[in-house]
C-alpha positions as CSV (number, residue, x, y, z in Angstrom):
1,M,-44.7,20.6,-17.7
2,N,-41.7,19.6,-16.1
3,G,-41.3,16.4,-16.9
4,T,-44.7,15.0,-16.4
5,R,-47.2,13.9,-18.9
6,D,-50.9,13.4,-18.8
7,A,-51.3,9.4,-18.4
8,R,-55.0,9.4,-17.6
9,P,-56.2,6.2,-19.1
10,S,-59.3,7.8,-20.8
11,T,-57.2,9.7,-22.9
12,P,-58.5,7.9,-26.4
13,E,-54.6,7.9,-28.2
14,T,-52.4,5.3,-26.0
15,D,-49.0,5.4,-27.5
16,G,-48.4,2.1,-25.3
17,Q,-46.0,4.5,-22.6
18,T,-45.8,3.1,-19.0
19,Y,-45.2,4.8,-16.2
20,D,-43.2,4.1,-13.0
21,A,-45.9,5.5,-10.7
22,L,-49.2,7.3,-11.3
23,C,-50.4,9.8,-8.6
24,L,-54.1,10.8,-8.6
25,D,-55.7,13.7,-7.3
26,I,-59.6,13.6,-8.2
27,D,-62.3,15.1,-6.4
28,N,-62.2,14.3,-2.6
29,G,-61.2,10.5,-3.5
30,P,-63.0,7.5,-4.4
31,D,-66.0,7.7,-2.3
32,W,-66.9,11.3,-2.5
33,T,-66.2,13.0,-5.8
34,V,-67.4,16.0,-7.1
35,T,-67.7,15.4,-10.6
36,E,-69.8,12.3,-11.5
37,G,-68.1,10.9,-14.4
38,N,-64.8,10.8,-12.7
39,N,-66.4,7.8,-10.7
40,S,-65.1,5.6,-13.5
41,L,-61.5,5.8,-13.0
42,Y,-62.5,4.1,-9.9
43,S,-64.4,1.4,-11.5
44,P,-62.8,-1.9,-12.0
45,A,-62.4,-0.8,-15.8
46,G,-60.5,2.7,-14.5
47,L,-58.2,0.5,-11.8
48,A,-57.3,-1.9,-15.1
49,A,-56.5,0.6,-17.4
50,C,-54.6,2.3,-15.0
51,K,-52.9,-0.9,-14.4
52,A,-52.3,-1.3,-17.8
53,R,-50.0,1.9,-17.7
54,L,-47.6,1.0,-15.0
55,T,-44.6,-0.8,-15.1
56,P,-44.3,-4.2,-13.4
57,G,-43.5,-3.0,-10.1
58,G,-45.3,0.5,-10.8
59,V,-47.2,2.4,-7.9
60,L,-50.8,3.3,-8.4
61,A,-51.3,6.4,-5.8
62,V,-54.7,7.6,-5.3
63,W,-55.1,11.2,-2.9
64,S,-58.5,11.3,-0.9
65,A,-60.2,13.2,2.1
66,K,-60.7,10.0,4.1
67,P,-59.8,6.2,4.3
68,S,-61.8,4.1,2.1
69,P,-61.7,0.3,3.2
70,A,-64.0,-0.6,-0.2
71,F,-61.3,1.2,-2.6
72,D,-58.5,-0.9,-0.9
73,E,-60.5,-4.1,-1.6
74,A,-61.2,-3.0,-5.1
75,L,-57.2,-2.4,-5.5
76,R,-56.8,-5.7,-4.7
77,N,-59.7,-6.9,-7.0
78,A,-58.4,-5.2,-9.2
79,G,-54.5,-7.6,-9.2
80,F,-52.8,-4.7,-7.2
81,Q,-50.1,-5.9,-4.5
82,R,-49.2,-4.6,-1.5
83,V,-52.3,-2.4,-1.3
84,R,-52.1,0.0,2.0
85,T,-53.7,3.4,2.9
86,E,-51.3,6.4,4.5
87,E,-52.4,8.9,6.6
88,I,-51.4,12.5,5.5
89,P,-50.9,14.9,8.0
90,V,-53.0,18.3,7.4
91,A,-53.2,21.4,9.7
92,R,-57.0,21.5,9.2
93,G,-57.3,18.4,11.6
94,V,-58.3,15.2,10.1
95,P,-55.3,13.6,8.2
96,D,-55.9,12.9,4.4
97,V,-55.1,9.7,2.9
98,V,-53.0,8.0,-0.2
99,H,-54.1,4.5,-0.9
100,L,-51.5,2.7,-2.6
101,G,-51.0,-0.1,-5.0
102,V,-48.1,-1.9,-6.7
103,R,-48.3,-3.6,-10.4
104,A,-47.3,-7.3,-9.8
105,A,-43.5,-7.1,-11.3
């Protein structure tokens, strides 16, 4: 897998491994899930699980087809710092975005 690991927070066996970054590209983003069960990734419990897998100063990056101010607020409520949304230009028109949050150092 070219140095990548499956770091899904829902993985039952937890080895305590932490990561400098988690990059999630799931569904169409937090406001537009394709698979209903994926809603839990964007919930307070899902964000807490992601935060627990990050090293201090680690970054959570969540791709989305559109900006979600509510998700930015959810990241802040989950204790992420320096929350922001970056636009990613795409050839087909409206930019995609990546929501970013940093685990406190």
